[in-house]
C-alpha positions as CSV (number, residue, x, y, z in Angstrom):
1,L,-19.1,-9.0,-16.6
2,F,-15.8,-7.4,-17.8
3,G,-15.2,-4.0,-16.2
4,E,-17.4,-4.4,-13.2
5,Q,-14.4,-4.7,-10.9
6,C,-11.0,-3.6,-12.1
7,T,-7.9,-2.9,-10.1
8,A,-4.4,-1.7,-10.9
9,D,-0.9,-1.2,-9.4
10,H,2.6,-0.3,-10.5
11,V,5.4,-2.9,-10.9
12,F,8.8,-1.3,-10.9
13,S,12.5,-2.2,-11.2
14,A,14.5,-1.7,-8.0
15,N,17.6,-0.2,-9.6
16,T,19.4,0.7,-12.9
17,I,20.5,-2.9,-13.6
18,S,16.9,-4.0,-13.5
19,Q,15.7,-1.7,-16.2
20,G,14.3,-3.1,-19.5
21,L,15.9,-3.0,-22.9
22,G,14.1,0.2,-23.7
23,G,14.9,1.9,-20.4
24,Q,11.6,0.8,-18.9
25,K,11.6,1.2,-15.1
26,Y,7.9,0.6,-14.4
27,A,4.9,-1.3,-15.6
28,V,1.2,-0.7,-15.1
29,L,-0.6,-3.9,-14.2
30,I,-4.4,-3.9,-14.5
31,Y,-6.5,-6.9,-13.4
32,D,-10.2,-7.6,-14.1
33,R,-11.7,-9.7,-11.3
34,A,-14.7,-11.1,-13.2
35,T,-12.8,-12.4,-16.2
36,R,-9.3,-12.7,-14.6
37,W,-7.9,-10.6,-17.5
38,R,-4.5,-9.1,-16.9
39,T,-3.0,-6.2,-18.9
40,F,0.7,-5.4,-18.5
41,V,2.1,-2.1,-19.9
42,P,5.8,-1.3,-19.4
43,T,6.7,2.4,-19.1
44,C,9.8,4.5,-18.6
45,E,8.0,6.8,-16.1
46,K,5.5,6.5,-13.4
47,D,3.2,9.2,-14.5
48,Y,-0.4,10.1,-15.6
49,S,0.2,9.5,-19.3
50,A,1.5,6.0,-18.7
51,A,-1.5,5.2,-16.5
52,V,-3.9,6.4,-19.2
53,R,-2.1,4.3,-21.8
54,G,-2.5,1.3,-19.5
55,L,-6.2,1.7,-18.8
56,M,-6.8,2.4,-22.5
57,K,-5.1,-0.8,-23.5
58,H,-7.0,-2.8,-20.9
59,G,-10.5,-1.5,-21.6
60,G,-10.3,0.2,-25.0
61,P,-11.8,3.6,-25.9
62,R,-15.3,2.3,-25.3
63,A,-14.9,0.5,-22.0
64,G,-17.9,2.3,-20.5
65,D,-18.4,2.8,-16.8
66,C,-15.9,0.4,-15.2
67,R,-15.6,0.2,-11.4
68,F,-12.0,0.8,-10.5
69,H,-10.1,0.1,-7.3
70,C,-6.5,1.2,-6.6
71,D,-4.2,2.5,-4.0
72,N,-3.9,6.2,-3.5
73,A,-1.5,6.7,-6.5
74,M,-2.7,10.0,-8.0
75,E,-1.7,9.1,-11.5
76,L,-4.0,6.0,-11.5
77,R,-6.9,7.9,-9.9
78,K,-6.5,10.8,-12.4
79,A,-6.3,8.4,-15.4
80,A,-9.4,6.5,-14.2
81,A,-11.3,9.8,-13.8
82,V,-10.4,10.8,-17.4
83,M,-11.7,7.4,-18.6
84,H,-15.0,8.1,-16.6
85,W,-14.5,5.0,-14.4
86,T,-16.0,4.9,-10.9
87,I,-13.1,5.0,-8.4
88,D,-12.8,3.1,-5.1
89,K,-9.7,3.9,-3.0
90,S,-7.6,1.7,-0.7
91,I,-7.1,2.6,2.9
92,P,-3.6,4.1,3.2
93,Y,-1.0,1.7,4.7
94,V,-3.5,-1.1,4.9
95,S,-2.2,-3.8,2.5
96,E,-5.3,-6.0,2.7
97,S,-7.6,-3.5,1.0
98,N,-5.5,-3.7,-2.1
99,G,-4.5,-7.4,-1.7
100,V,-6.0,-8.6,-5.0
101,I,-3.7,-6.6,-7.2
102,E,-0.7,-7.2,-5.0
103,R,-1.3,-10.9,-5.3
104,Q,-1.3,-10.5,-9.1
105,D,1.9,-8.5,-8.9
106,G,3.5,-11.6,-7.4
107,V,2.0,-13.9,-10.0
108,V,3.2,-11.8,-12.9
109,Y,6.7,-11.5,-11.4
110,E,7.0,-15.3,-11.1
111,G,5.5,-15.8,-14.6
112,L,7.9,-13.4,-16.4
113,R,10.9,-14.9,-14.6
114,T,9.8,-18.4,-15.8
115,C,9.4,-17.1,-19.3
116,L,12.9,-15.6,-19.3
117,E,14.4,-18.7,-17.8
118,C,12.8,-21.1,-20.3
119,A,13.6,-18.8,-23.3
120,G,17.3,-18.3,-22.1
121,L,16.9,-14.6,-22.5
122,A,18.5,-11.9,-20.3
123,P,16.6,-10.2,-17.4
124,Q,16.5,-7.0,-19.5
125,F,13.8,-8.6,-21.6
126,W,11.4,-8.5,-18.6
127,P,9.0,-5.9,-20.3
128,L,8.4,-8.3,-23.2
129,A,8.2,-11.3,-20.9
130,G,5.7,-9.6,-18.7
131,E,3.4,-8.7,-21.6
132,Y,3.8,-12.2,-23.0
133,F,2.9,-13.9,-19.7
134,C,-0.3,-11.9,-19.3
135,D,-1.3,-12.4,-22.9
136,A,-0.6,-16.1,-22.8
137,T,-2.6,-16.7,-19.6
138,N,-5.4,-14.5,-21.1
139,I,-5.8,-16.6,-24.2
140,G,-5.5,-19.9,-22.5
141,F,-3.2,-22.8,-23.1
142,R,-5.6,-25.4,-24.7
143,D,-6.6,-25.6,-28.3
144,P,-10.4,-25.9,-28.8
145,T,-10.2,-29.4,-30.3
146,V,-12.7,-32.2,-30.0
147,E,-10.5,-34.0,-27.5
148,H,-10.2,-31.1,-25.1
149,G,-13.5,-29.3,-25.8
150,L,-13.9,-25.5,-25.5
151,D,-11.7,-23.7,-22.9
152,R,-14.5,-21.8,-21.4
153,D,-12.7,-20.9,-18.2
154,C,-9.9,-18.9,-19.8
155,P,-10.1,-15.1,-19.5
156,Y,-10.4,-14.7,-23.3
157,F,-13.5,-16.7,-23.5
158,R,-14.9,-15.1,-20.3
159,R,-14.4,-11.6,-21.9
160,F,-15.3,-12.2,-25.6
161,H,-17.4,-15.4,-25.4
162,Q,-15.3,-17.1,-28.0
163,V,-12.2,-19.2,-28.1
164,W,-8.8,-18.1,-29.2
165,K,-8.4,-19.3,-32.8
166,W,-4.9,-18.1,-33.7
167,H,-1.4,-19.5,-32.9
168,R,-0.1,-20.2,-29.4
169,V,3.7,-19.9,-29.4
170,P,6.1,-20.2,-26.5
171,F,8.1,-17.2,-25.5
172,G,11.5,-17.2,-27.1
173,A,10.7,-20.0,-29.5
174,L,12.6,-20.2,-32.8
175,V,10.2,-19.4,-35.7
176,D,10.3,-18.6,-39.4
177,F,8.4,-15.4,-40.1
178,V,7.7,-12.9,-42.9
179,P,9.2,-9.5,-42.0
180,N,7.7,-6.2,-42.9
181,A,8.4,-4.8,-46.4
182,K,11.0,-2.2,-45.2
183,W,13.1,-4.7,-43.2
184,Q,12.9,-7.2,-46.1
185,R,14.1,-4.7,-48.7
186,E,17.1,-3.7,-46.5
187,N,18.1,-7.1,-45.2
188,V,16.9,-9.9,-47.5
189,P,18.6,-10.5,-50.9
190,K,16.3,-10.3,-53.9
191,A,16.6,-14.0,-54.6
192,G,16.4,-14.9,-50.9
193,T,13.5,-16.7,-49.3
194,R,10.6,-14.6,-48.0
195,T,10.8,-16.0,-44.5
196,V,13.7,-15.4,-42.0
197,P,14.4,-17.1,-38.7
198,G,13.6,-15.2,-35.6
199,I,12.8,-15.3,-31.8
200,F,9.1,-15.1,-30.9
201,L,8.5,-12.4,-28.3
202,G,4.7,-12.0,-28.1
203,Y,1.4,-10.8,-29.5
204,E,0.5,-7.4,-30.7
205,F,-2.9,-6.4,-29.3
206,Q,-4.8,-3.2,-30.0
207,D,-6.5,-1.2,-27.3
208,G,-9.3,-3.3,-25.8
209,A,-7.4,-6.5,-26.5
210,R,-8.4,-6.6,-30.2
211,F,-6.1,-8.9,-32.1
212,R,-5.3,-8.4,-35.8
213,Q,-3.0,-11.4,-36.3
214,K,0.2,-9.4,-35.7
215,Y,3.1,-11.0,-33.7
216,R,6.3,-9.7,-32.1
217,V,9.3,-11.4,-33.6
218,C,13.0,-10.4,-33.4
219,P,15.2,-11.6,-36.3
220,L,17.8,-14.1,-35.2
221,S,20.5,-12.1,-36.9
222,V,20.2,-9.4,-34.1
223,F,21.6,-11.9,-31.6
224,E,24.5,-13.0,-33.8
């Protein structure tokens, strides 16, 4: 079941040129072993509040008693204690005891690099690419059609016992979207069309991976 074995680690940029667009230098990566669900939360600081935000996004406010495994990072342990999760610790300087999440670090690094390369976006977009990669692998890549059947092996089905029924869009794809009312008033002529071209950058999930059909799109005019 989801939450029976969760583990987490920090992903971080090595130097200033590796920072994200918003100045992000770190990311909290949480992985659930039972469902293979990944949560990626970019942050500017490696601190307790960022760790709490990551765990909250992963499990939601009613995650219950999750069993949590991490290295001896105090901010992760403190955040798990606040969430009332049972904590297992890794043995200091013994990589094998935290090998599951370290393997996931490598998977996410390779995944976000692939997303950036395919989209033709700069490395500074890594926070968005990391979130997209984890979300895309969570929801699965196959539509639940008669030809393919239900994708029962994807993390989304394992966690929620239902298939993903909304759009699957590649990272960096050119899309037409309806912007929010404020942006539309300021940038779209009164007689203009309601949709504008943009670059697809991901999904907007609430805490606990609840999706309310909101997507992340950047207007194409920003890149001009």
